[in-house]
C-alpha positions as CSV (number, residue, x, y, z in Angstrom):
1,M,20.6,142.1,46.9
2,P,24.2,141.0,47.2
3,A,26.2,140.5,43.7
4,V,25.7,137.5,41.7
5,Q,29.4,137.2,41.3
6,T,29.6,137.0,45.4
7,L,26.8,134.0,45.8
8,D,28.2,131.8,43.6
9,A,31.7,131.8,45.1
10,T,30.1,131.5,48.9
11,F,27.1,128.4,47.6
12,A,30.6,127.0,46.0
13,A,32.6,127.4,48.7
14,L,29.9,125.6,50.6
15,A,29.1,122.9,48.2
16,D,32.5,120.8,49.9
17,P,31.9,118.9,53.3
18,T,35.3,119.8,54.1
19,R,35.0,123.6,53.7
20,R,31.4,123.2,55.2
21,A,33.6,121.6,58.5
22,I,35.9,124.2,58.8
23,L,33.5,126.9,58.7
24,A,32.1,125.0,61.4
25,R,34.8,124.8,63.9
26,L,35.9,128.6,62.7
27,S,31.7,129.2,64.1
28,S,33.3,128.9,67.9
29,G,36.5,130.8,67.3
30,E,39.8,131.2,65.4
31,A,41.9,128.6,64.4
32,S,45.7,128.2,63.3
33,V,46.1,126.3,60.1
34,M,47.1,123.0,61.5
35,E,44.5,123.0,64.2
36,L,42.2,123.1,61.3
37,A,43.7,120.2,59.7
38,A,43.9,118.2,62.3
39,P,40.4,116.5,62.1
40,F,41.4,115.6,58.8
41,D,43.0,112.5,56.9
42,M,45.0,114.6,54.4
43,S,47.9,117.4,54.0
44,Q,48.5,120.7,55.2
45,P,49.0,122.2,51.4
46,A,45.4,120.4,50.7
47,I,43.6,121.7,53.8
48,S,45.7,125.3,53.1
49,K,44.0,124.9,49.2
50,H,40.7,124.5,50.8
51,L,40.7,127.5,52.7
52,R,42.4,129.5,49.8
53,V,38.8,129.0,48.1
54,L,36.9,130.3,51.2
55,E,39.6,133.6,51.6
56,R,38.7,134.2,47.5
57,A,35.0,133.6,48.7
58,G,34.9,135.7,51.8
59,L,34.2,133.6,54.0
60,I,37.1,133.8,56.3
61,T,40.0,135.7,57.1
62,R,43.8,135.0,58.0
63,G,45.6,137.2,60.5
64,R,49.3,137.5,61.5
65,D,49.9,136.4,65.3
66,R,53.9,136.7,65.2
67,Q,54.7,132.8,63.4
68,R,50.7,132.3,63.5
69,R,48.5,132.8,60.9
70,P,45.0,132.2,62.4
71,C,41.6,131.7,60.2
72,R,38.4,133.7,61.5
73,I,35.0,133.0,60.2
74,E,33.6,136.1,58.5
75,A,29.9,136.6,58.4
76,R,29.0,139.2,55.9
77,P,28.5,136.3,53.4
78,L,26.5,133.8,54.7
79,A,24.5,136.7,56.2
80,E,23.9,137.6,52.2
81,A,23.1,133.7,51.4
82,N,20.8,133.5,53.7
83,E,19.0,136.6,52.9
84,W,18.9,135.0,48.9
85,L,17.3,131.7,50.9
86,E,15.5,133.6,52.6
87,N,13.4,135.2,49.8
88,Y,12.8,131.4,48.4
89,R,11.7,130.8,52.0
90,Q,8.7,133.3,52.4
91,I,7.7,131.8,48.9
92,W,7.8,128.2,49.6
93,E,6.0,129.0,53.1
94,A,3.2,130.7,51.1
95,N,2.4,128.5,48.5
96,F,2.1,125.6,52.2
97,Q,0.1,128.1,53.3
98,R,-1.9,128.2,50.0
99,L,-2.0,124.1,50.0
100,D,-2.8,123.9,53.6
101,A,-6.1,126.4,53.1
102,L,-6.6,123.8,50.4
103,L,-6.5,120.7,51.4
104,E,-8.8,121.9,54.8
105,K,-11.5,123.0,52.7
106,M,-11.4,119.9,50.7
107,K,-11.6,117.8,53.8
108,A,-14.8,120.0,54.5
109,Q,-16.4,119.3,51.7
110,R,-16.0,115.5,51.7
111,K,-16.9,115.4,55.7
112,S,-19.8,117.5,54.7
113,A,-20.3,115.1,51.3
114,L,-20.0,111.6,53.5
115,K,-22.9,113.5,56.0
116,Q,-25.4,114.6,53.4
117,N,-24.6,110.3,51.7
118,H,-25.4,109.0,55.4
119,R,-28.3,111.1,55.4
120,R,-29.7,110.0,52.4
121,T,-28.9,106.6,52.7
122,K,-30.8,106.4,56.1
123,Q,-34.5,107.9,54.1
């Protein structure tokens, strides 16, 4: 299980739609700060703040390529968050399967009761 602080940082970073959009862009490959800022109506310093949050959460890394500092997505924190969520998905899936079975049982009982009632009214 990942550390609670790691999950907290991951989910806090993912809570912002701008940061999610940045991660979506980085999922197709590395990009510079300017490339990441282009689709947003905000200053480069504002984008840099978002990048720092993502970096502190371990969701991105920044490299150095001469004058350029390309950003890359890091899969580990997202995989840990997915693992944590997966446990709950399995619990809910099991609950829904039990509910489906109960509903099927209730349908069958209702159908049986309707048939019995129909037979009684015919007699």
